[in-house]
N, C-alpha and C positions, 0 to 999 in steps of 0.2 A: 667245840668242833674238834674231832680227833683225826679227820682225814685231810691230807695235805696235797694229794695228787691233783685233786680237782677243787678249785676255790670257787664254789658256786656264788657266794656273795659278791666276789670280784666280777664274775661274769655278768651278774645282774647289774652291777654298777657300770660295767663297760657298756652294756646294752643301753642303759639310760643315758650314759655320757654321749654315746653316738647319736641318739635321738635328739638330745638337747643341743649338741653341736650342729646337727643338721638344721634344727629350728633357728639357731642363731645365724647360721650362714644364709638361710632363706630370708630372714628379716634384714640382714645386712645388704643382700642383693636387691631386695625390693626397695629399701631406703636409698640405696645408691643409684639405682636405675629409674626410680619413680614409677615402676610398673609392678603391678601385683602378679601379672602373668608374664613370665619371661620365656617360657617354653611350654610345650603342650602338656607336659606332666604336671605343671602347676594347676591347671584347670582345663581339661580337654574340652568340655562343653562350652566353657567361657571363652576359650580360644577360638572355637568355631564361630560363635556369635560375634566376637570382637572383630575377626577378620572380615566377616560379612559386612559389619557396620563400617569398617575401614574402607572397604571397596565402595560402599555407598557414599562415604565422605569424600573419597577421591573423585567420584563422578560428579557430585554436587559442586565441589570446589572448582573443577574444570568447567562445569556448566556456568558457574558464576563468572569465571574468566571469559568464557565465550560470549556471555551476555554483555559484559562490559565492552568487549571488542566490537560486538554488533552495534552497540550504542555509538561507539566512536565512528564506525563506518557510516551509519545513518546521519550522524551529526555533520560529518564532512560533506556528504551529499547535500544535506539541507542548507548548509552555509553557502555552498555554490549556487543553489537554487535561489537563495536570497539575493545574490549578486545579479543573477540573470533577471530576476523580477525588477530590480532597480533599472537595469538596461531597457527592459520592455516599457517601463513607465516613461523613460526618456523618449522611446520611440512613439509612445502614445502622444506625448507633448509635442513632438516634432510634426506628427501627422496632423494634429489639430491646428497647430500654428501655421503649417503650410496651406491649410484650407483657407486661411485668411489672405488669399492672394491679392485682394484689393489693397492691402497695406504692406505688401512685400514686393521687393524688386525681384527681377529674374535671378540676379546674383545671389540674393538671400535664399531663394528657393533652391538654387543649385547647391548652395552651402549646406542647406538642410539635408539635401539628398546625399551629399558627401558624408555628413555626420551619420546619417542612417546607415550608409555602407560601413562606416567604422564600427557602429554598434553591432551590426550583424556579424562582422568579423570577430568582435569581442565575445559575442554569445557562442559562436562556434568554437572559439579558443577555450572558453570555460568548459563547454561540453566535452571537448576532446582531451583536455588536460587534467580535469579533476580526477584524482586517483587516491587510493589508500593502499599502502604497502605494494605499490606497483600495479594494482588492479584498477582499471578505468571504471568509473561509477556512472557517468552520465552520457556515454557515447553509444549506448545500446548493448554493451557487453553483458550487462546484467538483465537483459530482457529475456522473456521466456521463448523457447524454441517452438515455433508453430509450423506444422505441416498441413498441407491441403487447404490453405486459405484461398478462396476464390475472390480475387479482388474485384471481379465484376459484380459480385453480390455484397461483399464486405470489404470496401476499399480501404478502410482504416480500422485497425484492430489493436487495442491496447489491453494487455493482460497484466493486472497489478498483483494478483495472487492466485495460486492454483496448487492444489494438493495432488501432485502427480505420484502415482505408485512407483516404488523402486523398480528400476529397469522396465518400466511400463509406460503407458501413455494415458492421457485423459482426453477422451473424446467429448467434443462440445457440439451440440445440435442447436441451431438457431432456426426458429420457425415463426413466420409472420401469420398471425391468425386474424388480424384486422388491418386493412390497408391504411397507410397515412394519406391524408388529403390536404390540399391547400384550401384556404377560404375561397369561396366562389359566389359571385352574383351574376345573374343573367338578365338580359333584356331582349325581348323578341321584337321583330319588325312587325309593323301593322297594328291595327286596333287602337287602343287608347294609350299606348306606351310612349308616344311622342315621335315614333318613327313611321315613315311611310313603308309600304310593303317592299319597296325597292331598296331600302337600307339607307335612306337619307332622312334627316330631321324634317318633320312636317312643316308646311308653309306657315310662316309667322311664328314658328316655335324656336326662338332663340333661347339658349339655355346657359345657365351657369351651374357647374357641378362641383360639389365638395367631395374630393376623393381622399379617404382616410385609410391608412394602413398602419402596420406596426412600427414603421420608421418615421411617419409624419403625415401631414395634411397639406393638400394643395387645392387651389381653386382654378378651374378651367372653364373658359367661356367659348361657346360655339354659336355661330349664326344659323338661322334656319336654312335647310338645304345641305348642311354639312354631311358628308358621307360617313358611315360608321367606321370605315377603314381609317379615315383621318382622325376621328375621335380616338380610336384604338392607338394610333401612332402617337398622339399627343399624350395619352396616359402612359404609354411605354417610355416616352422621353423623360417622364418624371418618376419612373419606377425606383430609381436609386434614392429618391427623396421620400417616397411614400411606402415602398414595399408592395406596390400594387401594379400589376401588369394587365394588359387587355388584348384581346384578339377578336377580330371580326370574322364572321362566317356568312354563309348565304342566307341564314335565317335569323341571325341576331348577333349580339355583342356579349362577350364574356369577360368579367373582371376576376382576376385571380391574385391571391397573394403570391409573392415571389418565393416564399418558403413554405415548408410543410409544418403542421403541428397546431396544437390547441392554443398556442400563444400568438398565432397569426390571425389577422382578421381583415376583412374588406368592408368598407362602408362607402356607399355611393348615394348621394342625396342631391336632389335638384334644389338649388337656391332660387333660381328663376326658371320659368318655363316648365314643360312637361317632359319627364324622363322617368317612367315608372318601371323600375326593376322588379324582378320576381323576389318575393320575400325570402330572406335567409333564415338560418336557425336562431338568429339573435333579433329578429323583428323584421319590419318591412324593408329596411335599407342596409342590414348588416348580416354578415355571415362569418363564422369562425372555422378555422381549419381543424384537423383531427390528427392526433398522434397515432402512429402505428401501434398495434398490440403485438408484443413479441414475447415468446417463451424461449428460455435458454435452458436446455436439459430438463424441460418440463416445468420450470419455475418461471413465474411471471417476472419480466424485466421492467425496470423503470425506463420509460421512453419519453423523449422530448423530440417531437418531429420525427426525424429519421436517425436519431441517435439513441441507442439502447444501452443500458448498463444494468449489471446485476452484481450483487455483493452478498455472498454466502460464506459459510465456513470453509468450503472447498473450492470456491471460484469467485474471482473478483475481476471483472472486465468491463470495458467500454468499447462499443463498436459503432461505426457509422454504416448505415444501410444505403446501398445505391438506390436511386429513385425507382428504377424498375423493380428491384427486389422488395423495397419497402412499401410500394404501392400495389403489390400483388398479394392478396390474401391467399394463404395456402403455400406460399413459396418457402422452401427450406434450404438450409446449407449446413454442412458438417465439416469441421476441421479438428485437428488433434494437437494437444500440447504434449511434447515429448520430453521436456526438461527445461533446463536453463533457470534463470532467476537468481537472485541472491539468497542462498540457503544458509541458515544459521542454526547450529546445533546448540540449543539453549536448555536442553533437558539432560539429566544425569545418565540416561540410557539412549543408545543409538537406535531409535525407532521413529515411526511417523509422528508419535505424540510429542517427542522431544525435539522435533525439527520444525522450524518455521521458515517461510520464504516470502519474498516480495519481488515483483518485477519492476525494474526501473528502465523505462523507455528512453530512447535517445531524445535529447532536447536540442539537437542541432536545428538550425533555421530551416532545414529541409523537412523537418518533422513537426514543427510547431505550426499550428493553423488547422484548417479544415479542408476537406475535399471539395466542398461546394464553393468556398470563397478563395481558396488557395493557401499557400504556405508562406511563412515569414520570409524566406529567401526571395520571394517574388517582389519584395519591397526594394531590393537592390537595384542599382543602375542597370537599365536594360530589361528589368523584370516587368511582368504584366501588371504590377501594382506599384511601380515606381512613383515617387511623390511629385516629380516634375510634370506629370500629366494630371491636370485637375480632375478629370473624369475618373481617375483611379482612386481618389482619396476615400470615398465611402467604403470601397472594398478593402483598402489598406487599413482603415480604422477597424473594420470588423476582424480582419486577420490578427491585428495586434491585440484586440480585446480577447479573441479566442486563445491566443498564445498566453496572455496574462492569466486567463482562467485555467489553462492547462498546467502552467507552472505552479499556480497556487494549489490546484487540486493534487498534483504530485507531491508538493511539499506537505500538504495536509495528510495525505495517505502515509507518507514517511513518518510524520509526527505521530499519527494514530498508531502505526505499527510499533514505533518505539515506546510510546506511552502505554498502550493497551496490551501489547503482547510481550515485549522484551522487558520493560521496567517492572511490570506487575509480576512477571515470572521471576525476575531478579529478586524482588522483595520476598517472594515465596521461598526461593532457594536459600536465601540468607536465614530465614526462620528455620527451615528444614535443617540446614547445616548446624545451626545452634543446638537443636534438639537431638539430632543424631550423634553429634560429637559428645554431648552430655551423656547420652546412653552408652556410647563406647567407653567413655572415661569411667563411668560407674562400674563397668565390667573389668576393665584392664588396668586402670591406674591405681597406684598405691594410696591407701587411706593412711596418711602419716600419723594421725593421732592413734589409730588402732595399732599400727605397725611398730611405733615407738614403744607402746605398752608391751607388745609381743617381744621386742628386743630386750627390754628390761627384764622381763620374766625369763627369757632364754639365758641371759647373762647370769642371773642369780642361780638358775637351775644348773647351769654349766659349772659354776664355781662350787656349788654344794655337792654336785655329783663327783667332781674331781676330788674333793676332800673325802667323800664317802668311799671312793675307790681306794684312796690311800689307807683308810681304816680297814677296808676289806682285805687289803694285801697284808696287813699286820696280823690278822686273826690267826693264820696258820702257825705263827711263831709261838702261840700258847702251848703247842705240843711239846716244845722243848722243856717245859716244866715237868713233864712226865718222865723225861729221861734223866733228870738230875737226881 
């Protein structure tokens, strides 16, 4: 080489030295940060994919945290319901014990009533004080907001779940297509029925009747000549024991169950004498009631007497029908759900699919019970079902039983919500987090085994290139031999 102004071998060595130095720097950066992609220039397409996966990871991680918080909320409410259930069982025992008035003194009955008052206060205290992070759980704060409920038709309405559109309403239409009926048996005056045309038992026709209903059985005896109105009054007096009432008219006598539905029945059979009732749907001496047939938003509801319930993906509710509404085929009513409920964001994206909700009704003593029998608060001193009055005890027992059923139902729904919606979703999210994180790691994280090999290669190349540059810088000195 006889030109010295431009040292081309040195330029070539410098170019390679710069490239090798950059490769070494990149390897050192990746090994020290643990990331293969530290800036967009490292892998533009990989960076875009990695950021998208990171966004998904953050959403999944937050959804897992939300799901765990939801489980904590539900568990808190469920624990309180367990305590209320224990108190209701105490009420049940006191009610049954008080019915044993033959073995109790007035002071003991009064003491039982005082204990009932104390238990009612305890139930209300739990309902009003159970909270999570300052939010009341069992006082009705987490119930759904309902507009347009006609209490004359739907006196009691409980919504446990509803998919309400964002900033919208869910309209609910309740239609009765078949009326509810009580069980009923009739006997007409005159002929061979055992009654004279005037409405008294025929001469010489003393009778003993077996009256059976859903609550029990009793025997009633009547002498010949007894008026139908007196028989009806005697049956009425035992209605709390049998669940059968009776009314007399100008043409006959009617026996009815005191409640509606297919679980109710009336059986009237003459043990002695002649008392020929018209045949019912269960044979000569027995008839059963009928449940109402109800459609909610066009879907058939499950109905027991005058209580209808429906449980679908978008709506879960229980409602009591008034007697007039439930016994009138063709009657309809509409209300709307505008929001409310306990809403939990358990999905990684804020949309309807990622959000679940449940309505938690108030469990105060003014809300536990039924419209027909009354509510738990009526068991308190001065209430319509206080225990110090023996005639109130059957109704009191039914109220307590209804309250026990309502608490257990609410607890079961909360448990089902936790187990079937939140926990299954949580398991799915954890699997998704594992897989998405692995995918993001494969794109963005450093593969140390490969990068250490790259580092070793870059170190060797850098050292060799540095030595090569030194040699290239010495080449122009050979020109000096021409000048000597």
